[in-house]
N, C-alpha and C positions, 0 to 999 in steps of 0.2 A: 631121686630128687624130683620135685615138681617143677618142670621147666616152664609151666604156664603161670607160675606164681607172679602176681602183679608186683612190680618194683615200687617200693616206697621211696620217698625223698632220701637221699644219701645221708649217712651219719656225718655229723660235723665233730671233729676232734676238739674237745674242750681245751681252752688255753692252758698250756703247761702240762697237759695230759700226755702220757706215753701212748704211742700207736701200738696196735697188736704186734706181737713178736712171734716169729716162727721158732718152735722148739724142735731141733733136729732129732733128738732122742725120742720124743713122743710123737713126732710127725703130726703136729697140729699147731694152730695159732693159740697164743695165750693173751688174754685181756686182763691186765692187772689193775689198771686205774679204776676206782669205783665209779667215777663220773661216766666214763665210757662204758663200764660194765652195765650200768643202769640202762643206757641206751640200747646196748646189744640185747639185753634180756627182755626188752619191750619193743623190738623192731622186727617187722615182717621179713627183713632180709636175712634173718637167722632163725632157722627152723628147730623144732624141739626133738625131731626124730633121730636122736643120736644112736639109739639101739640099732635101728635099721641100717644106718651107715656103718656102724661098728661091725655088724654081722658081715657086711660086704667086705670090709677091710681086713678083719682079723680072723674070720672063719673060712675054711676052705668050702668049696661048693659041696663036697661030700659030707663035711661036718654039718653044714647048714641043713642038708637033707636029713641026716641022721637025727638031728636035734630040732627038727621043725616044730614039734609040739611045744618045746620050750621057747623057741624064738617067737612063735605065734602068740604065746601067752604073754610075753614081755611087750610085744608090739601093741597090745591092747591096753596097756597102762595109760591112763589119760594124760599123764605128764609127758607122754611122747607125742601128743597131738597139739595142734594150734587152732586158733579161732577159725570158724565158729564152733568146730567140733569140741574143742577143749572146754569152752564155756558151758556147752550143753551137758557134757559128761561130768563136769566138776560141780555143777549147781546143786544136784541132790546131796552130794557129800558135804558141800559147804553149808547147806541148810542143817544137816545133822550135826556137824561140828561147830555149831554157832557158839558165840560167847556165853549165851544163857545156858546152853547145854553143858559146856565145859565147867561153868560155875556150879552147876548142879552135881557135878561129879566130885566136887571137893571132899564131901564126907567119905565117899568110897576111897578116894585117893589117900586120905588120912588113915583109914583103916588098913589099907594095903601096906602103907608105909610102916605102920606099927608092926604088922606081921613080919615084914622083911627085916626090921630092926631087931625083932626077937630072934630071927634066924641068924643075924649077924652076931648077936651076943652069944649064941650057942655054938657058933662055928669055931673051929681051931684049924689054922690061924684065922684071924678076923679079916677076911677079904671082902671089901665093899662090892666088888664087881659082880660075882655070881649071886650073892645073897641079896644085895640091895639094888644095885643099878639094873641088873638083868631081872631081878625079882619084881621090882616096882613097874618097870616098863612093860614086862611081859604080862603081869596080872592086870594092869590097867587096860592094855590093848585087848586081852582076852575078854574083859568085861565089856569094852566098847563094841567089839565085833561079835561077841556072843559065841566064843569057842571054848571048849573045855580043856584044851591042851595046857600043860604046864609051861612056865617061862623057859626052861631049858630046851624044850622041844621047839617052841616058837623061835628062840634065838638060833637054834641049829639051822632052821629053815632060812632065816634071814641072812645068816652069815654065809650059807652056801650060795644064796643068790648074789650077795655082794661080792663074793670072790669071783663068780662068773662074770658079773658086770665089769669088774676091774681087769679081768684077764680072760677074754672070750676064746683065745687061741688054745687054752689049756684043756685037754680032754678030761682030766680029773675034775676040774671045776665044772665043766659042762655036765658030767655024770652026777655030781653032787647037787647041782642046781635042778636037774631034771627030777631027781628023787624028791627034793624039797617041794618042787612045783606040784608033783602028783599028790604028795601028802597034804599040802596046803589045800589043794582043790577038793580033796575028800573031806577035810575038816570044814571047809567053807560051805560045802553042800548041806551040812547040818547046822550051820551057824544061824543066829537069830537076825543080825543086822542085814545080811544079804537077802534074806527072805522077803524084804519089803521092796527090793529092786526088781527090774524087769527080768522075766524068765520065760516069756512066751515062745521065743524062737531060740534056735541053737546059738545064733550070734548074741542075742540078749543074755543068755546064760553064760556064755564065754566072757562077755564084757563085764557082767556083774561079778563073776569070780575074779577076773583080773583086777577090777577096781578095788575089791576088798582085800585081795592079796597085796596090792600096792599100799593100801592104807595100813594094813598090818605090818608090812615091811617098814614103812616110813615111821611108825611109832616105836620101833624096837631098837635098832643099832644106834641111830643118832641120838635118841633120847637116853639110852643107857650111857653113851659117851658123855653127854651133858651131865648126867647125875654123878658119874664118877669124877668128872672134872670139877664140879662145884665143891665136892668134899675135899678133893686134893688141894684146891686153891684156898679154901677156908682154913684148913688145918696147917697150910704152909705159910700163913701170914698171921702173926699173933694179933695185930691190930684189927684185921678183918674178922678173925675168929671172935675177938672180944666184942666187936660190934654186933655180930650175929647172936652170940650168947646173951648179950644184954638187951636184945630185941630193940635196938635203935631203929627209929622210923626210917623205912626205905632201905635199910642195910641189906636185907636179903635180896630184894629185887635188883638193887644196884650190882650186887655180886653176881647174880645170874647173868645179867646183861654183859658185865665185863668178861665173864668166862666165855660167853657166846662169841665175843669179838676176839679174845686172846687165844682161845682154844676151840675154834668152831668144829663141831662134829663132822661137818661136810665142808671141805675147803673150796670146792669149785663145782660149777654146773657145766654141762656140755651143751653145745649148739652146733648146728650144721649150716654152713654158708649156703643160702638159697639160690644165689646167682652171683656172677662175677661182680666185684665191687672193690673200691679203693678207699682206705681210711688212713689218713695221715701219711701217705706214701707207701703203705703196705697194700699189696695187691692180693686180695683174697679171692680164690677161685671157687666156683660152684662145687659143692661136695666136700670142701675142706672141713675138718673138725675144728672146733673152737672150744677151748677151756676158759670159762669166765671165772676169775677169782672172786670168791665171796669174802675175802679177807682184806682186799686192797693191797696185797703183797704178791710175791711170787708163789709158786705152787708149794714150796716147802718152808717158806718163811713164816714166822709167827708175828702177829701184830701186837700192839700194846693197847690195853683198854683205855677208853676215854671217859669223859664225864657223862653219866646217863641223863636222858631227858624223859619225857612222858611217852607212853605208847600202848602197852598191852591192854586189851579190853577186859581181860579176866583178872590179872594180878595187879594191874596198874603199873607194871614194869615199864621202864623207859628204854630207849635205844640210844647208845652212844652216837654222838655226831661223828660223821666220817671225816677223817683228816683231809683238809684241803677242799672240802665240799663248798660249793657256791653258797653264799649267804642267802640270796633270794629274798624271801619275805621274813628272814630272821629266824626261821625255825630250823633246827638241825635236821640233817638227812637221816633217814632210817638206815641202819646197817643192813647189809645184804645177806646175812647168814641164813635167813629163811627165804631168800630169793627176792624177786621184785616184779611188780606188775601182775599180769593175769595168772602167773604161775606161783604167786606167793603161797607158802606152805599153809595148808588148811589146818595142820596140826600144831602150829606154833603156840597158840594159847595153852593147849594141853601140856606141851613140853615144859613151858614156863611154869605152869601150875605144879607139875610134878617136882620140878627142881626146887621151887620155893617151899613146898610142903616138906620135902626131905630135909632141907637145911634147918628149918624150924624144929622139926621133930628130932632130928639127930642131935641138935644142940641141947634140947631139953633132956634127952635120954642120956647123952654122953658128954657133959660139959667139959670134962677133963681129958677128952680124947686127944690123941696126937698121932702123927704119922710114924710108922715103924721105920727102921733102917731099910734103905733100898725099897721104899714103899711102892713106887710106881713102876709098872711094867707095861710099856706101850705096845699096841698091836702094830703089825707091819703094813696094813692097807693104806695106800697113798690117798685114796679118795675118802674113805670113812675113817676118820682119825679118832681113836679111842684107846682106853686102857684095857689090857687083858686082865690085870690084877691091880688092886690097891690095898695094901696091907696097913692096918691101923692098930694102935693100942687104945682100947676103949677107956682106960683109966678107971676101971671099976673092979 
């Protein structure tokens, strides 16, 4: 921890909001109230370097030494940094992932979606997750980053890293993540997008590789989860499916936003307490881990979708108002599923675009589709919530 970090004015607990609660099983603080979550995610009293702290807490000294190459790789992900370093490292990626660039990707996303729907139609059984959700997210990210690997390979890397991030104490997860890191590094050395980033020094090359590995990782598992969940939700509610099939104005965007809130691919973000502080009677010590809920609920609870408002610069999609949010100037609060403040997800417009294109194309191709019996098989990861399988009857 950085013991010289300047202390910011203390957080004030919003009226009626719950204070951070200590979870004995996870040995960390949990912030569930969305109003307090916004403050924590945008306050210098809470640092982003959760990987570093987790390495210290959950890996032995011998394990940290054995897997130093892996831990150094993850330390360089810019989501693990704070201002001013975070802003400097993020800015070039944010310029690339601009709203205009994402809009320009729409024709390619549509082509990829049709290819994956062809694969779904040919597969037996018709499982949305490997053919469509993994296929679209993998092919889109391969196009953006400029790598030649197939979606199955990209997702194998991503899942290996997510397993390690969720359980660093397990040697098998560390072994899998190290293999994935080495293969990703090799692929990224040939990729087109990283070639435009600094490579003059060893540190430049390491940062560039880590940045694009992080971008690749970020566009795979969570996006595949969203794509599977929008199909599950649409086919699971006749009124919703009718609205999508009939192309009612705003129906697709509203569905995507409601799914983001009700079944967020990522339930929480981690932070580290930068210095001793007290919030609402809870005494947080320097170095404590904090899990900030992105759902407005506990770590395992599911929220209910609210009415969407305006928001996404690419799709025009809105964000549901947060339950109990302050009225302020009368505008609804943005939901927290893509984060908040300086760390807001740069890939949010692309994920929304992929989900909207999939819903429209799926409805056109398979208007009589329905869920098969026992259709949904959910994965076990607590942090990255998604389907392993989603079986459908295409009605053709």
